[in-house]
C-alpha positions as CSV (number, residue, x, y, z in Angstrom):
1,M,9.4,31.1,-7.0
2,S,11.4,28.8,-4.7
3,G,13.0,25.7,-6.1
4,G,11.8,26.6,-9.6
5,K,8.2,26.0,-8.8
6,G,5.3,28.4,-9.3
7,W,2.7,29.5,-11.8
8,W,3.4,30.1,-15.4
9,I,1.6,31.2,-18.6
10,L,2.2,28.7,-21.6
11,V,1.7,29.8,-25.1
12,E,1.4,27.4,-28.0
13,A,1.4,28.5,-31.5
14,P,1.4,26.5,-34.8
15,V,4.8,26.8,-36.7
16,G,6.2,25.6,-40.0
17,I,4.4,24.8,-43.2
18,D,2.5,21.9,-41.6
19,S,1.4,24.2,-38.7
20,Q,2.5,21.8,-35.9
21,W,1.9,23.2,-32.4
22,E,4.9,24.4,-30.5
23,L,5.4,25.7,-27.0
24,S,6.4,29.1,-28.2
25,R,6.5,31.0,-24.9
26,V,6.8,30.2,-21.2
27,I,6.1,33.2,-19.0
28,P,6.8,32.9,-15.2
29,V,4.2,34.8,-13.1
30,D,5.0,36.5,-9.8
31,G,2.1,35.8,-7.5
32,G,-0.4,32.9,-7.3
33,R,-2.8,31.2,-9.6
34,D,-5.3,34.0,-9.6
35,Q,-2.6,36.4,-10.8
36,A,-1.5,34.0,-13.5
37,V,-5.1,33.7,-14.8
38,A,-5.6,37.3,-14.8
39,Q,-2.4,37.8,-16.8
40,A,-3.3,35.1,-19.3
41,A,-6.6,36.5,-19.9
42,E,-5.1,39.9,-20.6
43,L,-2.6,38.3,-22.9
44,A,-5.3,36.6,-24.8
45,R,-6.9,40.0,-25.5
46,K,-3.7,41.7,-26.6
47,C,-1.5,39.1,-28.3
48,D,-0.4,38.6,-31.9
49,E,-0.2,35.3,-33.8
50,S,3.1,34.4,-32.0
51,G,1.5,35.1,-28.6
52,R,3.5,38.3,-27.9
53,E,1.7,41.3,-26.5
54,V,1.3,44.0,-29.1
55,H,1.2,47.8,-28.6
56,D,-1.8,48.2,-30.8
57,P,-4.2,45.2,-30.3
58,E,-6.8,47.0,-32.2
59,A,-4.8,46.5,-35.4
60,Y,-5.8,42.9,-35.1
61,G,-9.2,41.1,-35.2
62,R,-9.7,38.4,-32.5
63,R,-12.0,35.9,-31.1
64,V,-11.1,34.8,-27.6
65,F,-12.6,31.3,-26.6
66,R,-12.3,30.4,-23.0
67,S,-12.1,26.6,-23.2
68,G,-11.5,25.9,-19.5
69,E,-10.9,27.8,-16.3
70,A,-7.4,28.8,-17.3
71,D,-7.3,28.0,-21.0
72,W,-7.9,30.0,-24.1
73,L,-7.9,29.4,-27.7
74,V,-7.3,32.9,-29.6
75,E,-8.1,33.2,-33.3
76,I,-6.3,36.3,-34.6
77,S,-6.9,38.0,-37.9
78,H,-4.7,40.6,-39.6
79,S,-5.3,42.5,-42.8
80,Y,-2.8,43.9,-45.3
81,W,-2.9,45.3,-48.7
82,S,-1.7,43.2,-51.6
83,D,-0.2,45.0,-54.5
84,Y,-0.3,41.7,-56.4
85,V,-4.1,41.3,-56.2
86,K,-4.9,45.0,-55.5
87,K,-7.0,44.3,-52.6
88,S,-7.0,43.8,-48.8
89,I,-6.0,40.3,-47.8
90,T,-6.9,38.9,-44.3
91,S,-4.8,36.2,-42.7
92,K,-5.8,34.2,-39.8
93,S,-4.0,32.2,-37.1
94,H,-4.6,31.0,-33.6
95,V,-2.7,30.4,-30.4
96,R,-3.4,28.6,-27.2
97,I,-2.9,30.2,-23.8
98,S,-2.9,28.2,-20.6
99,V,-2.0,28.6,-17.0
100,A,0.0,25.9,-15.3
101,E,1.8,25.1,-12.1
102,L,5.3,23.8,-12.5
103,E,5.6,20.6,-10.5
104,H,8.9,19.3,-11.5
105,Q,11.9,20.6,-13.4
106,S,15.4,19.1,-14.3
107,E,18.1,20.1,-16.9
108,A,19.2,17.7,-19.5
109,P,22.8,16.5,-18.8
110,D,25.5,17.4,-21.0
111,A,26.2,15.0,-24.0
112,E,29.4,13.1,-23.6
113,P,31.6,12.5,-26.6
114,P,31.2,8.9,-28.0
115,A,33.8,6.3,-26.7
116,K,36.7,5.8,-28.9
117,G,36.6,2.6,-30.8
118,R,38.7,0.8,-33.3
119,L,36.8,2.3,-36.3
120,R,36.9,5.7,-35.0
121,R,40.8,5.4,-34.5
122,A,41.2,3.8,-37.9
123,L,39.4,6.9,-39.5
124,G,41.5,9.3,-37.6
125,M,38.5,10.6,-35.6
126,S,38.8,11.6,-32.1
């Protein structure tokens, strides 16, 4: 991927108590768009609720929705035994998986310390 450009798989997952979407993974792909789409489709069939590929995808239930040529919404369910309620509980989550071409990239510049002013000197701050 010369110059930082190329094809990538983007994984978005809801995080926090208010379940806001966050870009949780950015995966570079060696190869072109077709390779990226194939890898993303495979990830949609084998990922967990964080968008990471699992060794035993059959341990999860899933519905994979293809919402575009290179976009998926994956609903993932996982059951566990609750000793508290003495029954199986099923939790559901979802991730979005997309294929994108990186068109531009730049790094954030390092932050500079604030300029020394009269108040900062008076308080003994550097």
